[in-house]
N, C-alpha and C positions, 0 to 999 in steps of 0.2 A: 504493500499499499504506500502511496506516494504522499508522505506527510506534508511536503511543501504545497502540493495541490489542495489538500484538505485545509490548510491554513488559509488559502485564498477563497474558501467557501464560507462566508459568515453563517455561524450557528450550526453547522455541520460537525459531527463527532463521529469517532470510530467506536463501535460496539464490538469489542473483542469476542465476547460470547456468541454473537451471531455472525461475525465476521463480515461486517457491513459498515456503511456510513449512514448515519441517521440524523433526521432534524425533525422537529415538531413545529407545526405552523398552527397559529390561533385565528380564529375568526369570530365575528359578532354574531353569526347565525348559522343554522344548519344548511340553509340554501347556499350561503356564501362558501361553506365547507365543501358541499357537493359540487358546486360550479368549479371549484379549484381541483377536485378530484377528476372531473371530467376533462379538464384542460391537461392535467397530467396525463390521463389515459390517451388523449390525442397525440401528445408528443411520444409516449411510449410506444404507441403502436407504430408511429412513423419510424422511430429508432429500432423497433423489434427488440426492445429491452424493457423489461416489465418490473417495476418496483413492487415491494410489499408495502400496502397502505392499511393503516389502522385508522378508521373513520369514527368520530363520535361528534356530539353537538358541539360545534364551535371548535374542533380540532382534528388535525390530521397529522399522523406521524408517518413519515416516509422513510423506508429502508431501501438501500440500494446495495447490491452485491452482483458479481457475475459469476454464477455457478459453474459455467464452462471453464472459467480460469481458476476457480478454487478460491475466490475472494473479490476484494475491490480492484477494478480495473479501470481502464480509460473511459469505457462506456458510462461507468458510474458517475464519475467527475463530470463528464460531459452532460448527462441527463440531469444532474444535481444543479449545474449551472443553469440550464434551461428552465427547470422548475422554479428556481429562485427569481428568474426574469418574468414570471407569471403575474 
């Protein structure tokens, strides 16, 4: 995992237990949370790289890992950046 790239992603951290990078996003309503999830789904489908999402009222936790590579890879950092731009 490239720690320099992780430092460039505000709010993201490495979860060694799940071997992924993770970030929690907060929203004021469920609808805003679901809109965010739908936007992630669009990017994930386009990139053919699908994050694990934990969704609840006003909150979405995003976890990224590349199973084929056995952990965090370039695809994860790229998708994390796109998610932050939403």
